[in-house]
N, C-alpha and C positions, 0 to 999 in steps of 0.2 A: 541842350542835349546832343544836339549833332557835333559840338567843340568835344563834348566826351568821346563822341562816337567817331570823329575824327583821330583821335588821340590813341583809341582802342586799335583802330585800321592801321594806323603808321605801325605801333608797336608789334601787332599782328605780321607787318609784310617784313620787317628787319627780323622776325624770328624764323623766316624763310633761310634768309643768308646764314643766321646764325646754326639751324639746324642742316645747311648744307644741302637744301633743296632747290635752290636757284643760284645762278651765275649771271653778273653783267645785269642788263635789266629782265630778264627772264622771269614771268609769273607774276601772281597778283592775288591780292586779298581784299574781299570786301565785308561789308556787314549792312544789314538792312532792320532799319526802325520801322515795325509795323503799325505804330501810331501815327507817324507822321506819312508814310508810304514812300519815304525814302532812302537811298542806298550812298554808303560812302565806298569808294573804290580807289584803287591806287592810280595815280596818272600814269600815261601811257608813254615806254620810251623814256622814264626817269629814272638814274641810278639810285639804287639804295642807299649810297653814301652820301647824297645830297640831298635826301627827300628831307621835307618837316611835317609836323602834323598838318599845317594849313595848307600843304599841297594837296591834300587829298580831295577829291572830288566830290561834290553833293550832286546826287541825280535823282529824277524818278525813274520807275519802271520801263517807261520809254525812253530810258537812256537820254533824255533831256536835261543839260549841265543846268542845275537850281543856286550853285554854289562855286567859285571855284574860277580860278583864269585860266587852268591849263585843262588839254584833252584827257577823258578818261580814258583808262585801258580800253585797247580794242576789244578784250573779251568782256566788257561789260553786258552787253547785249544776252550773253550766253548766263552769266549771274544771275541777271534779272528776270531770264526765261526760268531758273531755278528758284529763285524767290516765289514766282508765281506759280510754279507747280508744287514746292515743298513747304505746306504752311508753317510745318514745324523746325523749320530752317532759319538761320538767323546769321549764319557767315558764310562763306564759299571762299575756296581757295582752288588756284590751279597754280599748277609747278610743269618743268621738264625735269623732275629728280629722275635719274638714270635707270634703276632698275623698273619702275612703274612703267616709264616711257617704254622701255624694252617690249615690257609685254603689251601696249598698246599697239605699238607699231607690228608687233607679231600679229594682232589680232586674237589674242587668247587670254580669255579671263584668268585671272589668279585663282587656280583651288584652293581650297582649306584643307591643309596638308596636317595643322596639327594645331595644339592648344594656342599658340601665339597670336595666331590668325583668330582663331575661335575666340578669344578672349574681348575680342574687339569687333568681329566682323560675321556677322551671323549667316556665313554662306563663301561661296566665291565672289570675289568683285568681278562685277559684268564689266562686259565689253559693248560700244555702240555697234548699233548697224552701220553700214555704209552708206554716208549721204550721196542722193541722187546729184546729177551735173546742174539741176536746176536749184536745188537747195543749197550748194554750192555756189552760183553764181548769185544767188538773190539772197540777201539777209542771212549769210552764211553761219556767222555767230549765234545769231539768235536760233536757227535751224539745229545748230550742234547742242544748243541747250534743250531744244523738243527731244533730240533724239537719246538724250541723257534721261530725261522725264522718263521716255517710252520704257526704259529698262526698269521702272520703279513702279509701273502702272499696278503691279499686285505685290509691291514690296514696300515696307517702311523705311523710308530713306534713312530714317536715324539708326535701323538695324544693322545697314551696310551703307555707313555715310562716304562712300567712293566711288568714283568709275574711271574705267578706261574709255578717252574716246579714239576710236580705230585712227591706228596712223598719227596720232597725234600726241596724245599725253592724259596724264591722269586731271581729275578735278576731286576734291574733297568737300566734305561740308558739317556743320557743326549747328549746335543751338545760337552760338555767337561766334564770333571772328578767333576768338583763342582756341575754342572747341576745335574749330575747321582747322586751323594749324596743327593742332594736336593729332587728329584723324589723319593729315596730310603725312606728318612723321611717321604714323603707324602704318602708314600704307607702303612708303617705300620701305619700311623694314619688312613687312609680309612678304614683299616682291622680291627684295632681295633674298629673303632665307627660303623662300619658294624656288627661286633659281637654282638656289645653290642644291636643296633637297631633291627637284628632278633631275638633275644631273648626276646624284648617287642613286637614286630611286626613282625610275620614271612612272611606276605601276601604285606609288603610295596615296592612300586616302586617308579620313580619320572617319572613325564610327559617329554615327550620328548623335547616339546617347553621349558622347563625350562632348561633340561641338554644343550639344544641348546645354550641357551642363557648366562648361567654362563661359558660355557666351550670358546664360540666365543669373549664373551666381554674381555678375556685374552689374546686369541691366533687367530692368523690370522691377515687378512688384516682390519677387520674393530674394532679390538680391542680397548679398550678405557680406560683400566685397567692401573695405574700407573701414572708417570709422561713423557712427551715427551722428546727423548734425542736430 
């Protein structure tokens, strides 16, 4: 099972490069196997061009290395905090993609301005609160994950499967690593479109009924997008 998950995480990480979401050693993808309680994540500081499936690091949710000779991504505690907080999530992605990171650095949530956004995110993409000095000084990465989870205390994280970490960058997630990457790609695109839209029409909004229609026709019990399985 873990060998299959390593391959999945390896390929998901390469997809970040394919979609132009990362450069050099930026970013990371992980996946979590809830049956074993183990997480597989990209190794820290290793170039995408030099990685192999066997380089993926297996840890528990305390980030103790269970299998592998390399150190896990330094963002592993953030991923672990999200798996603990979001029972429906099986894959997490962190990037520094340009447009989403710009919104994070500005400290502004990405508003839902049109149906492209509404097709995949049920409302604005939130931005986390500012961490305290003590949170930054101690367990910074884990506290980042807790701050993300706070944004979804009353929201299903799969309805808005992304967040902007203030002054840092975006995280996205999904039921598995592949879907998490898919959502990270969508996040960057809606961030790009929102940036252009606001430059043209700063006061633009979308009607609630149109937001509901576009999101719910693709998600939930009454969804009718695509083909029946």
